[in-house]
N, C-alpha and C positions, 0 to 999 in steps of 0.2 A: 557621827553619821549613823542614821537608823539602818538597821539590818533589814534586808528584804529576803523573805523566805523563798525557797525554791518553788513552793506551790503558788505563791503570789506571782512570781516571775513568769510562771507558765500560764496561769489563768488570765493575766492581763492581755497578753497577745491574742489569746483565744477569743476574748471578748471583742477585741478590735478587729480580728481577722474573720469577720462574718462575710461569707461569700456573697458577691453581687447576685448570684442566682437565688440564694435564700431570700434576700431582700425583695427581689423581683417577684418570686412566687408568693411571698407573704402579702405584698401589695396587691397582686392580682387576686389572691384569695379574698382579701378584705373587700376589694371593689366589687367582685362578683357576689359575695355574700351580702354586702350592703344593698346592692341594686335589686337582688332577688328576694332576700329574706326580710329586709326592713319593711317594705310595703305590706307584706303578708302579715307580719307580726303586728304592725300598727293597725291593720284592718281588723284583726281579732280584738285588739285593745279598744279600737274605735267603736266596736259593737256595743260596748258598755258605757260609752261616752254619751251623756245626755245633753251637754251644753253644745252650743253652736261653735263652729271654728272661730277662734279668736277670743272666746270667753273663758272664764276660769273653769277648769275641769270639774265636772260633776258626773259621778259614775253611778250606774244603776242597771237594772234589768228591764227597763221599760221597752227598749228596742227589741229584746228577745221575746218579751211577752207579746208585743205587737206582731212580731214575725210568726209566732205560733198561735195567735188568736184571731188575726185578721183573716176572714174567709177569702178575700181576694188574693192575699199572699199565699195561703195554703193551696188555693186553686192554681195559682201560677206555678207553684212547686210541682203539683201533680201533672199539670200540662207539660212541664219541662221533661219530667221523667217519662211520661207516657209517650210523647212525641219522639224522644231520643230512642227509646227501646223499640218502638214500632218501626220507625224508618231505618234504624240500623239493622234490625232483624231482616227486613226485606232487602236492604242494600247488601247485607252480608251474604245472603244466599245467592243473589244475582252476581255479586262481585267475585265470590269463590268460583262460580261456574264460568264467568268470563275469563278470570285469570287462568283457570285450568285449560280452557279452550285455546287461549292465546299462547300459553307457555308449554303445554304438553300434548297438543294435537297437531295434525297436519292442516289446520285451518288456513285458507288462502289469505294473503295480505296481512299476516299477523303483525309485522312491524308497523304498518300504517295504522292498523286498528289500535295497537298499544300506544302509538304516538298521539292519536286523537284523545284517548283517555288521559294521557299525560297532560295534554293541553287543557282538558276540562278541569284538572286538578288546580290549575292556576287561575281559571276564570273567576272574576269577582262574582259573588252570589247575587248582588243587586241587578246587574244587567240580565242575568239568567232569569231572575224573578220577573222583571219587566217584560221579557220576551214571552214567558208563559202566561202572563196576564193577558197579553194580546191574543193568545191562542185559546185560553180556557176560561176567560171571564164569563160569568153566568149570563150577562146581558149582551155583550158584543163580541165575545170570543170567536175567532175564525172557525175553530173546530166545531163549536156549538152551532154556528150559522150553517156550516156545511151539512152537519148531521140533521138539522131541522128541515132540510130540503127533501129528506127521505119521507115517504108517505106514512111510515109507521112511527115516526118520531114527532111528538106533539109539543115538546118544549126543550129547554136546555138540559143536557145530560150532565155536563161537568160544571163545577163552580170552584174556581181557584181560591176564592175567599172562604175557605173552610178548613176544618181539621185535616181532611184528606188532601186538600190542595197543598197545604204546607208540607205534608208528608211527601207528596209527589215531587215538589220542587227540590226538597232536601235530598230525596233519593237520587235525583239526577245529578246533584252536586256531590254526592257521596261516592258514586261509583268510581270516579277518577282516583281517589285516594286508596280505595280498595285494590284496584288493579295495580297501582303504583307500588303498594306494599307487598301484595301477594304474588304477582307474576314472577318477580325474581326468585322468590322462595320456591314456587312450583318449578321454575326452570332448573334449580339446583338439586332437585330431587332425583335420585337414581332411578332411571327408567326400568332397570332390571326387576325392581319390585313389582311394577305393573305387568311386566312381561311374564313374571312367575304366576301372577294371579290369572292372567289371560290363558296361560298354558293349562291352568286347572279348570278352564271352562267359564270363567267369569267374564261378563261383558263389560264395556268401558264404564257404564253407569255404576255397576256393582263395585268395580275396581276403585272408582272415585270415592264412593261412600265407605267402603269397607277397609281400603288400604291407604289411599292418598290423604283423605281428610284427617284421619287420626294422626298420621305422621306430620301433618301441617298444623296441628293444633297450636303450637307456640306462636307461629306467624299469624294464625287466625285470631288468637287471643290478643296479641299486640294490636292488630288491625281493629278489633272490636273495641278495645279500651280507647284507642286514639279516636276512633269514630264516635264513640259516646262523648268524649271530651269535646270534639269538634261540634257535635250536635248541641251540647249544652252551652257552647259559646256562641251559637247562632243568634243573630240579632236582626239584621236587616230584613230577612225574609219574614220573620215573625212580626216585625214592625209594620211592614207593608200589607201583609195578608191576614195577620191575626188581630192587631189592634182595632182595625175598622169594624170587626165583628165581636169585639170584646174578649178575644182570646189572648191572654197574656202568658208569657213564660217568664222565668226568673230574670233573664237579661232585660227584657222590655219593662218588667216591673221595677227593677233597680233604676232604670232610666226614668221611669214615671215618678218614683219616690224622690230622686235627686232633682227632678224638674219641678217639683212642687214649690210653692212660694209660701212660707220658707221651705227650703229643702229638708226632707226627713232623712237625715244621714244615719240615725241610730237604727231604724228598721232596715235600711238599705245595707248597711255594713253587717247587721246580724244575718240578713238573708244571704249575703255574700259569704259570710263565715260558715253558714250551714253547708253551702255547696263546696266550700274549700275543704271542710272536714270529710264530706262524702267522697270527694275526688281523691283525697289522700288515702282514704281507706281502700278505694278501688285500685289505686296504683300499688299500694302495699300488698294487696291480695294477688295482683298480677305478678309482681316481682317475686313473691313467695312461691307462687305456683310454678313459675319458670325456674326458680332457683332449686327446687326440689327434684327436678327431672333432668335427665341426661338424654339429649336427642342427637343421634348421629345417623344421617341418611346420605351423607356425601363422604365417600371413602376413597382410598387410593387403589382399590382392587376392582377392576372391571367396571368402572363407572360408565353408565350408559345413559344417553339422552335421546334415544330413539323415540320419535313422536308417536302418539296413539292415532291410528287411522280412523277417520270418521266415516269412511265408506261412501255410500250413496247419499248420506246426510251432509256431506261436506259443504256443498254450495247452499242448500237451504239454511243450514246453521250459520254460514257466513252472512247470508242476507239478514238474518235476525240480529247478529252481533253488529253488523254495519249499521242497521237501523238504530240500534241503541246508541252506538258511537255518534252518529249524526244527531240524534235527539238530545244528547248532552252537550254538544258543542255547536254544530253548524246551525241547527234549527232555531234555538232561541236567539242567537246573535243575528241571523238573517231577518227574523221577524222583528227584532228590536230595531235593526237598521231601517226597515220599512216604517216602523212606528215613529222614527225621527222625522219623517216627511209628512206626518199626518197633521191636519189642521186641528183636529180634536182627537186625542189619543184613544184609539180603539174604535172610533165611530167610522165605519167604512161606507155607510149608506147615505151620508149627508151629501149635499151638493158640493162639488169641488173639494173632495176630502184631502187632496195632496197639496203640499206647499213646501217651499224651501225657507220660509220665514223663520222657522225654529232654529235652523243653523245660522241664519244671519243674525238673529237676536242673541243667541248664545255666544257666537264668536265675537260679537261686538260688546258683550257684557264684561265690564271690568272685573266682576267676580270670577269669571273663568280664568282670566289672565292671572289674577291673584292666586287662585287655587292651583293653577298650573305651576306657578313659581313656588308655591308652598310644597307642592308634590315633589318638585325637583330638589328643593332644599332638604326636605325630610328624607327623600329617597337616597340622595347622595350622602347625607349625614349618616343614615343607617348603614348604607353600603360600605362607606369608608371605615367607620368605626367598627362595624361588624367584621369586615375582612381582616382587620388588624388584630382585634381582641379575640375573636373566635379561634383563629389559627394559633394564637399564643396559648389559649386555654387548652386546645387540643394537643399542642406540643408538650406542654407541662404534664398533662395527664398521660400521654403515650410514652414520652421519652424520659421523664424525670421520676426518680424514686424518692418519696418523702411521705411522712405521716400526714394523713388527711387527704391523700390523692383521691380516694374513693368518694370522700365528702365533696370535694370540688367537682368531681365528675357528676355526682348526683344533683348538686345545686345548679350546675349548668344545664342539666336536663329538666329540672323542675318546671320551668315556665311552659313546657309542653303540656303539662298536666293542669295548667291554670287557664281557664277560659279567658278570652280577651276582655270581656266586659268586667270580669272580676279583677284582672290585672289593672285595668284602667281605674276602677273604683279604689283599689289599694293605693295606686300612685296619687290619685286625687286626694285621698285622706292623708297620705304622707306629706304632700305639699302643704296642706292646711295645718298639720300638726308640727312640722318643722319650719319655723318661720323663715329660716335662711333660704328655703327653696320656694317661698311664695312668689318671688318675681318670675318664676318659670311658668306660673299658671296662665294658661291660654296662649302660650308661645309655641313656636315650632320646635323649640329645644326640648320641651316636655314630650312632644310627640316622638321625637327622635329617641329619647330615653326609653319611652314605652315600647316602641317597635324594636329597639335594640334588644331589650330584655325578651320580648316575645319571640324574636327570630333566633335567639341564642341556641336553643337545642338543635335546630336544623343545621345551622352553620357549623357548630362544634362537631356534630356527628359526621358531616361531610369531610371536614378537615381531618378528623380522626381516621376515617376510612382511608384517606389518601396517605396519611403518615404511616399507617400500619403497613402499607404496601411498599414504602421506602425503607430500604435496609439502613441500619445505623453506621455502616462502614465509612461513608463519607464524613460523617460527624466525628467518628473516632479518629480518622486520619487527620482531621483538622485540629482536634485536641492534642494529638501526639506532636503536631507541629507547633504547639504552644498557644493555640487559640482558646479563648474562653468560651463558655457555653453561649454567651450572647453573640460573640463573633461568629460562632458556628451557625447559630440560628439566622443571623443577618446575612452572612456571606455564602452559606451553603444551602440552607433550607429555603430561605425566601425566594431565591431564583428558581428553585425546583417547584415551589408551591405557588408561583405567580398565577398560572392558569386556575388553580383552586381558589386563590384570592378573588380572581375575576368572577368565577361562578358564584361564590358565596356572596360577593358584593351585589351581583345582579339579582340573586334571590332575595337579598335584603331590600333592594329597590322595589322588587315586585311586591313584597309584603307591605312596604310603605304605600305603594300606589293602590292596592286593593283592600287593605284592612280598614274596617269600619268599627267593629266592636271594641277593639283595643283603645281607640282614640276618640270615640264618640263623646265620652264624658270629659275629655281633656281639651278638645279643640274649641276655638272661638271663631267668630266671623273673620278675624284677621289671620288665623292659622289653619283654617280648614283646607283639606286636600281636595282633589277632584272627586274622590269617592264620597267624602262628606258632603260636598256641594251637590252631587247627584242625589244623595239621600235627602237632603234638605228640599230640593226641588220636588222629588217624587212624593215625599211625605206631606209636603205642603200643597199637593194637588196639581202642581205644574209638571205633569207627566211628560209632556212634549219636550221641555227643556231637560228634564231629568234623563230622558232617553238619549238625548244628544250627548250629554256629559258622560253618561254611563257607557255609551258605545265608544267614545274617545278613550275613556279609561281602559276599556277592554282591549282596544288596539295597542295602547302603550304596554299593557301587561303581556299581551301575546308576542309583540316584537321583542321585548326584553327576555321573555321565556325562550323564544327561538334562539336568540343569541347565546343564552346560558346553555341551551341544549347543544349547540354546535361546539362551544368551548368545552363543555363538560364531557362530550363524547370523545374529544381528543385526549383527555386525561383519565378516561375511564369512569366518569361520573354521569350516571343517567343514560349511558349508551345502551342500545338494544342489540342483542346478538341474534 
C-alpha cells in the first residue's frame, strides 16, 4: 500500500474545504467584472477593427485616423466639451447657492423646495425639452409671443434651437442633481465655523465665499465631475435641439455613425474610446485629489447647525428660489400637458388649436401598448435583478474581508463614470463580437442588462450606506449559533434590508423608464420603451404624439419616485431633515 505523506493528507482536505462564501464572492466578482469591463475592453479593441461584424477580423488605424481628421467629428468633440463646461459652470454656481440657501439659512419652506429639486432630478430630459420648445421656440414660443406684444420688442428674443438654448435646457435639468448632492453636505457642516466668521464682522456672502465653499470643495468637486459626466452622456436634448441646426455632440455623432448604411463602427468606437480615456483620466484626478486631503468639519465637540439669518431678504430670496424650483419642475410639465391637446404642436394662433385627438390616437396605437409592456418588463427586470445583486455586492464590500475588495468596489462604481451612449455602444459591440450573445440583439433582455449595469453604482452605494448603519452584532450572533454567512445574509440581513431592496428596485425601474441614451443603440421596434417611443415620435416630427407619450412617461416616473421617497424616508434614504 502506498504511503501518504502528512503534507498530502493536510493539503487535500484544504483543497476540498473551500468555503461557500469564497465561491460566492468569486462568482460575484467574475460576473460584475465581465458585465462592466468586457464591453469597455471590447470597445477599445473594436476601435482598431476595420471589418464589419461577422467578417474575418482586420485590424488597423483607419477608425482613429477618421476620428482625428474628420472635421465633423472634431467639431462634435469640441461642442461636447464646450457645452459641458459652460452649462456645468453656470449650474454649479447656481446649485451651490441654492444648496446653501436650503441647507444653511432660515429660508421658508426649505423642505418643499428641496423636494421639488429632488423631483426634477428624476424627470426625463425629453419631456422637459419638449416643454421648453413650446415656451422658447423662435417662431411660436409662448414667451416670445408675449414679449413681442411689448412696444419696444420687434421680433423673437429667444430661440431654443441654438447653442444657448441647449445650455438653458440642460441647466434646468442639472440643478436637481446639484442640490441632491450638495444640500446634505452643506447640512452636515458645523455652523460654529460660520458663527465665528460672523463674529469677526463677515457678512453671510463673505462667509459663504471665504469659509464655507473652501470646506465644501470635496463635495463640490464630486458634484462637478458627476455633472460633467452627465453632460457628456446627454443625448435626447442635443438630438432634438442641436441636430436640426447642424450642431452635433459626440453622443449624437456616434448615433449618426452607427445609423449610416453601412454603419461606420470603426470611427464610432474610436470616438467612444477617446471619451472613455478622457473620463478615466478625469475620474483618476478626482480620486487622487480627494485621496491626498483630509477633511473633517463634523466633530463630536459642540457641533452646531444654527441656520444663517437672511434678515429682510428672507422672503424676496424665497420668491427667487421658488421661481427656479417651479421653472425646473412644474412649468415645463404643465406646458407640455397643454401641448398634448394642440392640433399642431406649438401653433396657438390657428383656428381651433385644441383637440383631444392626440390622446385618442396614441392610446389606441398598438405601439404604445407594446412600449408600455416593454417598459414594465425592462423596469421590473432591472428592479428585481438590481435589488438582489446590488445588495449582495454591497454586503460583500462592507462586511467581508478578502483580497480584491477595493477592486470590486471600484468596478461596481465604474459605470457611473461611463456615459450612457458609450455603455450602449460598448454592449452593442460586445454582442457583435461574441456570437453567443447575438440572439440578445434588439431584445428587451439586452436593455435589462444595459440598464442593470448603468444603475449599479447608485444601487450599490445606497445599499452600502444602509449596511454601514447596521451593526454586525446580529450577524455575529447568528454565526455563533452555527449559521453560515449565507444563512446570516438570508435570514438576518434580508429582512432588515427589505425596505432598501424596495427603494433600490424602484430607482432601477425609474432608470429603465426614463433612460434613452443607454438603450437608444440597443433597442428595436419590438423592444423600445415608452421613452424611446416618445423620442421616435418627436424626432420624426410627430411632436403631438411625442408630447403625449413623454407626459405619460413623466407621470410614471414621478409616481414611482414618490413611492421610493416615502419608503426611503422610513429607512433613512433620501429623507429631509
